[in-house]
C-alpha positions in Angstrom: 157.8 173.7 113.9 154.8 170.8 114.7 154.1 168.6 112.1 150.2 167.7 111.5 149.3 163.8 112.8 147.0 163.2 109.9 147.4 160.5 107.0 150.1 160.3 104.9 149.3 161.1 101.2 152.3 159.1 100.2 151.6 155.9 101.7 147.6 156.5 100.5 149.0 156.5 96.9 151.0 153.5 97.1 147.6 151.4 98.9 146.5 148.9 96.1 143.5 150.1 94.8 140.5 147.8 94.3 141.5 146.9 90.5 144.7 145.1 91.6 143.2 143.6 94.7 140.4 141.7 92.0 142.9 140.8 89.5 145.6 139.3 92.8 142.5 137.6 94.0 139.4 136.5 91.4 138.6 133.7 93.3 138.7 135.1 96.6 136.5 138.1 94.9 134.1 135.3 93.2 133.6 133.5 96.0 133.2 137.0 98.5 130.8 138.2 95.6 128.6 134.9 95.5 128.6 134.6 99.8 127.5 138.3 100.2 124.9 138.5 97.1 123.5 135.1 98.2 123.0 136.8 101.9 122.1 140.3 100.5 119.2 139.0 98.1 117.5 136.2 100.6 117.7 138.6 103.1 115.9 141.3 100.8 113.6 138.8 99.7 112.7 137.8 103.3 112.2 141.3 104.2 109.7 141.9 101.3 107.5 138.9 102.0 107.5 139.8 105.4 106.2 143.4 104.1 103.8 141.7 101.9 102.2 138.9 105.2 101.8 142.5 106.9 99.9 144.4 104.2 96.5 143.4 105.2 96.7 145.0 108.5 96.6 148.8 106.7 92.7 147.4 105.9 92.3 146.8 110.0 94.6 149.3 111.6 96.9 151.4 110.1 98.9 151.7 113.4 99.6 148.0 113.6 100.7 147.8 109.9 103.1 150.8 110.6 104.4 149.0 113.8 104.9 146.2 111.3 106.8 148.3 109.0 109.0 149.8 111.5 109.6 146.0 112.6 110.4 145.1 108.7 112.9 148.2 108.8 114.7 146.8 111.8 115.3 143.7 109.9 116.7 146.2 107.3 119.1 147.9 109.7 120.4 144.8 111.1 121.1 143.1 107.5 123.1 145.9 106.6 125.0 145.8 109.9 126.0 142.5 109.9 127.0 142.4 106.3 129.6 145.6 107.3 130.8 143.2 110.1 131.4 140.2 108.1 132.2 141.5 104.5 133.1 145.4 105.2 134.4 145.9 108.5 135.6 149.2 110.1 136.1 151.2 112.8 133.2 154.2 113.3 135.0 157.0 115.5 132.5 159.4 117.1 132.8 162.8 119.1 130.5 165.6 119.6 129.9 169.1 120.2 129.1 170.4 123.8 125.4 170.7 122.7 125.2 166.6 122.3 126.7 166.3 125.5 125.4 163.0 127.4 123.9 161.9 124.3 126.9 159.8 123.5 127.9 157.1 126.0 130.1 154.0 125.6 129.2 150.7 127.6 131.1 148.6 129.5 131.7 146.3 126.5 133.2 149.2 124.4 129.7 149.6 121.9 128.5 152.9 121.2 125.0 153.9 123.2 123.2 156.9 121.9 120.8 159.0 123.7 119.0 160.9 120.9 115.2 162.0 121.3 112.6 160.0 119.4 111.3 162.5 117.0 114.2 164.5 115.2 115.5 165.8 111.5 118.5 164.3 110.9 121.1 166.1 108.0 124.6 165.3 106.8 126.9 165.6 104.0 126.9 163.3 101.4 130.8 161.4 100.7 130.0 158.1 99.2 127.2 155.9 98.3 127.1 154.3 102.3 126.4 157.1 103.9 122.8 156.3 104.7 123.8 153.0 105.9 127.0 154.2 108.4 123.8 156.6 109.5 121.4 153.8 110.1 123.7 151.7 112.1 123.6 155.6 114.6 119.9 154.8 114.7 120.7 151.4 115.5 122.6 152.2 118.5 119.7 154.4 119.7 116.9 151.4 119.3 115.5 154.0 116.4 116.7 151.4 113.4 112.8 150.8 112.5 111.8 154.4 112.6 113.8 155.6 110.2 112.7 157.5 106.8 115.4 158.8 104.1 114.3 161.1 101.3 115.7 159.5 98.3 115.4 160.2 94.6 113.0 159.0 92.5 115.2 156.2 90.4 115.8 154.6 93.4 112.2 153.5 93.3 112.5 151.2 90.7 115.1 148.9 91.7 113.9 145.3 91.9 113.5 144.1 95.5 115.4 147.1 97.3 112.8 149.8 95.7 109.7 147.4 96.5 111.2 147.5 100.3 111.7 151.2 100.3 108.4 151.9 99.2 107.2 149.8 101.9 109.0 151.4 104.3 107.4 154.5 103.6 110.6 156.4 102.2 110.3 160.0 100.5 111.2 160.0 96.6 111.6 163.0 95.0 112.2 163.9 91.7 114.4 166.9 91.9 111.2 169.4 90.4 110.2 171.4 92.9 106.9 171.8 91.6 106.0 168.4 91.3 107.5 167.2 94.8 105.9 169.8 96.7 103.3 168.1 97.1 104.0 164.5 97.3 106.5 165.6 100.3 103.6 167.2 102.0 101.7 164.3 101.8 104.2 162.1 103.3 105.1 164.7 106.0 101.7 165.5 106.9 101.6 161.8 107.7 104.6 162.0 109.7 103.0 165.0 111.6 99.7 163.3 112.4 101.0 161.3 115.5 103.1 163.1 117.6 103.4 159.9 119.7 104.7 157.8 117.1 108.9 157.6 116.7 110.3 159.4 113.8 113.6 160.0 112.6 113.9 162.5 109.3 117.2 161.5 107.3 117.9 164.0 104.3 121.2 165.3 102.4 120.8 168.8 101.7 123.3 168.5 99.1 121.4 166.5 96.7 124.0 163.8 96.0 127.3 162.8 96.6 130.6 164.1 96.2 132.2 163.3 92.5 133.9 165.0 90.0 131.2 165.9 88.2 129.0 167.2 90.6 132.3 168.9 92.0 131.8 170.9 88.4 128.0 171.6 88.9 128.7 173.2 92.1 131.8 175.4 91.3 129.3 176.9 88.6 126.2 177.1 90.8 128.5 179.2 93.3 129.9 181.0 90.3 126.5 181.9 89.2 125.2 183.4 92.1 128.4 184.7 93.9 129.1 182.6 96.8 132.0 180.9 97.8 132.4 177.2 96.9 132.8 174.7 99.4 136.0 172.6 99.3 135.1 169.4 100.7 131.5 169.2 100.1 129.1 170.6 97.4 126.7 173.6 98.0 123.5 172.6 100.1 119.6 172.9 98.7 117.8 175.0 101.1 114.5 174.6 100.0 113.3 171.2 100.6 115.0 171.2 104.0 113.1 174.4 105.1 110.0 172.8 103.6 110.4 170.0 105.8 110.9 172.2 109.1 108.1 174.2 108.6 105.6 171.2 108.6 107.4 169.1 111.4 108.2 172.1 113.7 105.4 171.5 116.1 106.1 168.0 116.7 110.0 167.8 116.4 112.1 170.0 119.1 115.5 169.1 117.6 117.7 169.3 114.0 120.7 166.9 114.5 123.9 167.6 112.1 126.4 164.9 111.0 129.9 165.5 109.8 131.2 162.3 107.9 134.7 161.8 106.7 136.9 158.8 105.9 140.3 157.8 106.4 142.8 157.5 103.9 141.3 160.5 101.5 143.7 163.3 101.1 142.7 166.7 99.7 142.0 166.4 95.8 141.2 162.8 96.1 136.9 162.0 96.3 135.4 159.1 98.8 133.0 157.7 96.4 135.8 157.1 93.5 138.0 154.7 96.7 135.4 153.3 98.6 132.9 151.9 95.8 130.6 149.3 97.0 132.3 147.2 95.0 135.8 147.8 96.4 134.6 148.1 100.0 131.9 144.7 99.9 133.1 142.6 97.1 137.1 143.8 97.5 137.5 143.8 100.9 138.6 146.9 101.0 136.3 149.3 103.4 137.0 152.6 104.8 139.8 152.0 107.5 137.7 154.3 109.8 134.3 156.2 109.5 134.5 159.6 111.7 131.2 161.4 113.0 131.4 165.1 114.3 127.5 165.5 115.8 126.0 168.8 116.9 122.6 169.8 117.7 120.0 172.9 116.9 116.9 174.0 118.3 114.2 174.2 115.4 112.7 177.2 117.1 115.7 178.7 116.5 116.3 178.3 112.9 114.7 181.0 110.7 112.5 179.0 108.7 109.9 181.5 108.0 112.4 183.9 105.4 113.8 181.7 102.5 116.9 184.4 102.3 117.7 184.1 105.8 117.1 180.4 106.3 119.7 180.2 102.8 122.5 181.9 104.6 122.0 179.7 107.7 122.3 176.4 106.2 125.3 177.9 104.1 126.9 178.9 107.6 126.5 175.7 108.8 128.0 174.2 105.8 130.7 176.3 105.9 131.8 175.2 109.5 131.0 171.4 108.1 134.2 172.2 105.5 136.3 173.7 108.2 135.7 170.8 110.3 136.7 168.6 107.0 139.6 170.5 106.6 140.9 170.2 110.1 140.7 166.4 109.5 142.8 166.7 106.5 145.4 168.0 108.7 144.8 166.4 112.1 142.8 162.9 111.2 140.4 163.6 113.9 137.4 166.1 114.8 137.1 167.9 117.9 135.9 166.1 121.1 133.9 167.2 123.6 135.7 166.5 127.3 133.5 169.2 129.2 131.3 168.3 132.0 127.9 169.9 133.0 126.3 169.9 136.6 122.6 169.3 136.7 119.9 170.9 139.2 119.8 167.5 140.6 123.4 167.5 141.4 124.4 164.7 139.0 126.9 165.4 136.2 126.9 165.1 132.6 130.1 165.0 130.7 131.3 164.9 127.4 132.1 161.5 125.1 135.7 162.4 124.1 136.1 160.0 121.3 134.5 156.8 121.0 135.6 154.1 118.5 133.6 150.7 118.0 132.9 148.9 115.3 130.3 148.6 113.2 128.4 145.2 114.7 125.1 144.1 116.4 125.4 144.0 119.9 124.1 140.3 119.6 125.8 137.7 117.1 121.9 136.3 116.8 120.2 139.2 116.2 119.9 138.9 112.5 117.7 135.7 112.9 115.1 138.3 113.1 115.2 138.8 109.6 114.0 135.6 108.9 112.0 135.3 111.4 108.5 136.1 110.1 109.3 134.0 107.0 110.4 130.8 108.6 107.3 131.3 111.2 104.8 131.3 108.3 106.6 127.9 106.9 106.2 126.8 110.6 102.7 127.0 110.9 101.9 125.4 107.2 104.0 122.6 108.4 102.0 121.9 111.5 98.9 122.5 109.6 99.5 120.8 106.3 102.6 118.3 107.4 101.2 115.6 105.8 100.5 117.4 102.5 103.0 115.4 100.1 101.7 112.0 101.5 98.0 113.0 101.2 98.5 114.4 97.4 100.3 111.1 96.8 97.8 109.1 98.3 94.8 111.0 96.4 96.6 110.8 93.1 96.8 106.9 93.8 93.1 106.8 94.5 93.0 108.7 91.1 94.7 106.5 88.8 92.6 103.4 90.6 89.6 105.0 90.1 90.3 105.6 85.9 91.5 102.1 85.6 88.2 101.0 87.0 86.3 103.3 84.2 86.8 101.8 80.9 85.8 105.3 79.5 89.1 106.6 80.8 91.1 103.5 79.5 92.7 105.1 76.7 93.7 108.3 78.6 95.7 105.8 80.9 97.1 104.2 77.9 98.5 107.4 76.3 99.9 108.7 79.8 101.7 105.4 80.7 104.5 103.9 78.6 103.4 99.9 79.6 100.2 98.2 80.0 98.4 95.7 80.1 96.6 94.2 76.8 93.4 92.4 77.4 93.1 89.6 75.1 90.3 86.8 74.8 92.2 83.2 75.0 91.5 80.8 77.6 88.4 81.9 79.4 87.7 79.5 81.2 91.0 78.7 82.7 90.7 81.6 85.0 87.1 82.7 85.3 87.4 85.9 83.5 84.7 87.3 80.7 87.3 86.6 78.3 90.1 85.1 79.6 93.5 87.2 79.5 96.9 87.1 78.1 99.1 89.3 80.0 101.7 91.4 77.8 104.0 94.4 78.2 103.3 96.6 74.6 104.2 99.9 74.0 101.5 102.3 74.2 101.0 102.2 70.5 100.2 98.6 69.9 98.3 98.1 73.4 95.9 100.9 72.4 95.2 99.4 68.7 94.4 95.8 70.8 92.2 97.6 73.0 90.3 99.3 70.1 89.7 95.8 68.6 88.0 94.2 71.4 84.2 95.0 72.0 83.6 97.7 74.2 81.9 95.9 77.4 85.9 94.7 77.4 87.3 97.6 77.5 88.9 97.8 80.8 91.8 96.4 83.1 90.4 92.9 84.2 91.2 91.7 87.3 92.0 88.1 88.0 89.3 86.8 90.7 89.6 85.8 94.2 90.0 82.5 94.9 87.1 81.1 97.4 88.3 79.4 100.4 87.5 75.5 100.8 84.8 75.0 103.1 85.6 72.9 106.3 84.5 69.4 105.6 85.3 69.4 102.1 87.6 66.5 100.8 91.6 67.5 99.3 91.0 66.2 96.5 87.6 68.1 95.4 89.4 71.6 96.5 89.9 73.4 93.3 93.3 73.1 92.5 95.4 76.3 90.4 95.5 75.9 86.8 98.3 77.1 84.6 97.6 79.5 81.7 97.6 78.3 78.2 98.4 81.5 76.2 96.8 81.1 73.0 97.0 83.4 69.8 94.6 82.0 67.1 91.9 84.0 65.8 89.0 82.6 67.4 90.1 79.6 69.8 87.4 79.4 72.3 88.5 76.4 75.3 86.5 73.8 75.4 83.6 73.7 78.4 84.4 71.8 81.1 82.0 68.3 81.2 82.1 67.0 84.4 78.6 64.9 84.7 78.2 62.3 86.8 76.5 58.9 85.2 73.2 58.5 86.8 72.3 55.1 88.7 69.1 53.1 88.5 67.9 54.3 91.2 65.2 57.3 90.5 66.2 59.2 93.6 69.6 58.7 93.4 72.0 61.9 93.7 75.5 62.1 91.9 78.4 62.5 93.8 80.9 65.0 92.4 83.3 64.1 95.1 85.3 61.0 93.9 84.7 57.5 91.8 84.5 54.8 93.7 87.1 52.0 93.3 84.5 49.3 91.4 84.6 45.7 92.0 85.0 42.9 90.1 81.7 41.7 89.6 80.0 44.9 89.1 81.7 48.2 88.8 80.3 51.2 89.1 80.9 54.0 85.9 83.5 56.9 86.4 83.1 60.4 86.4 84.5 62.0 83.0 86.4 64.9 83.3 87.7 66.6 80.3 89.4 69.5 80.3 91.3 71.1 77.5 94.1 72.0 79.2 95.4 70.1 82.0 93.3 67.3 83.5 93.6 67.3 87.1 96.1 64.3 88.8 94.2 62.2 91.3 96.2 61.6 94.9 96.9 58.3 95.9 94.4 56.8 98.5 96.4 57.1 102.0 97.0 53.9 103.5 95.7 53.9 107.4 98.5 52.2 109.7 97.2 49.6 111.5 96.0 50.1 115.2 95.5 47.4 117.7 92.1 46.7 119.1 91.0 44.6 122.3 88.9 42.2 119.9 86.2 42.5 117.3 82.8 43.4 118.0 79.8 41.1 117.5 76.9 42.6 115.3 73.8 42.1 116.7 71.7 44.0 114.4 70.7 43.4 110.8 71.2 47.4 109.9 74.8 47.3 111.9 75.9 44.1 110.0 74.8 46.0 106.8 77.0 49.4 108.0 79.9 46.7 108.6 79.8 45.1 105.4 79.6 48.5 103.0 82.9 49.1 101.1 84.8 51.7 102.4 85.0 55.4 100.1 87.6 55.7 97.7 89.8 58.9 97.7 88.3 60.3 100.6 90.8 61.9 103.3 89.1 61.5 106.7 89.2 63.5 109.8 90.1 62.1 113.2 86.4 62.3 115.2 87.4 64.6 118.0 84.5 63.6 120.0 84.8 59.5 119.6 87.3 57.5 120.0 91.1 57.8 118.7 91.0 54.9 116.2 87.4 56.1 114.6 86.9 58.0 111.4 84.7 60.0 109.6 83.5 59.7 106.3 81.3 61.3 103.7 77.4 59.5 103.8 77.2 57.9 100.0 73.1 58.0 98.2 70.7 55.8 98.9 70.8 53.7 95.8 74.4 53.2 96.7 73.6 51.8 99.6 71.1 49.0 97.8 73.3 48.3 95.1 76.7 48.4 96.9 78.7 45.0 96.4 80.2 43.4 99.3 83.4 45.2 101.2 86.6 45.3 99.4 89.7 44.9 101.5 92.0 47.9 101.0 94.9 45.8 101.2 96.2 47.0 105.0 97.5 43.5 106.8 97.4 43.8 110.2 100.2 42.7 112.3 100.6 38.7 113.8 98.7 38.7 116.5 97.0 41.7 116.4 93.0 41.7 116.6 91.7 43.3 113.2 89.4 46.5 113.5 85.7 46.2 112.0 85.7 48.4 108.8 82.9 50.2 110.0 82.6 53.2 112.1 80.2 56.0 113.0 78.3 57.3 110.4 76.7 60.7 110.3 
């Protein structure tokens, strides 16, 4: 007697469950949960952001909006497919009835290629919560993963992020109250039926919920109440919702596709929803070993949708067939497979697919980038137009701070917002040229604020040191301003003495004071020196530079009294002469003295420069200005 080649129940019972796996690898489960949660949440948020970005298209053109939402639903299909590939890898074994011959193909790379029509109604038995994820992958193999519409229960729309995406994706939510759901369902189906050229897959589970011990009891009670046979491996279907959908869409949808799903590793009396939970499959790394699908196709015109009782009997008959398929799978571990051949009128042959085994994965590894493409493109555009925004922002802040520091009215606000401040004081005003002088100290805001309040209103501001004037060309070095040190004093009222630099007038009424330097007096008649008083530091006079003797050919003879008078004039003291670029190399320029000094000038006094023996002395007079 031949034995069944299906899975061994004893081996299934000894298989470690999700709890033991989590106990044996807590850190591994935690790392998987963290990685999966990060990828799933970031992907859902990127899809939601893309849907929000495309929402204004609804006001412009509804077809554009539907196309954009279809793009975001493709991203959702890629997200779930890549998640299954990385965290819950499994094998899908697909076979079909002869009605789908030529629509299930296998590529040279070993992937599944579906050739289903663009508009259809898809029904399936509901075993676990992830049934619709595997069916969405079938839409991906057909290129229809952006045109799937799912009928779900009302409570799912309240899930954060995921529920928002479902609402944008135009899913149909029902409250399981036909009186309330009928109008809402009719409105959604009217939109799907309005454009016959728009692709559409309507996915729904006639059972209403997945197979579970609690729902198993409810189904048995319903069967006993209506005196109908109960199912062994699935729940009794509800016919009213499916019948209404077919009635509304039968003019634009030619076929109804039925998929029977079974999971390897579930024996008779067990429930797949208790073994292959989302936690065990994705977080625990215990997905089903294989997902088995058997496909059939029915013509919509052959379904008795106009009679409620006939349609209920038709649907229940299909479910009895599905229950027999599941019973056969429990015994053999396989669904039936079509291997027949049809010859088409044009001479081509159409073969049955048999069994097609493949993994749930995208065709190209980089396809998952489509999930984040709209958000990434938006970030790139913003960077191109506002790439310098941080720099401009900081620059504007600097300008605002500079403006606030110049405005005395906002100085107190600046004090409160900064931990240290420059305090304005009224010390040594003349030393630096400030209105009342400064004393730079760093104090806490409270102390500095009190110091600011004591000052007159006109002085409430941060003083800036004046810019030092550049010396004029030809100005002697001794007459240039010298840097002065600040003498910080803190008495109550200490005003520094003013600078007294009045020159002593001469006997001539037309004489002008010379502020450059004091002339060296003679023994007989010495001119008065300039009295320079400064309370801080008196300027130091630089020593007179001694000119090195330069040999000349011979003394020049003075032929006129004017030249003789210029020759006898004494040299100017404290003046650093500059070489005359237009005359001879040995000639120097000097500052012209006043007319009174020329009349009352004593005879010249030698500077103590002794020429070398044998050299001819140089005359003291040079070319004047």
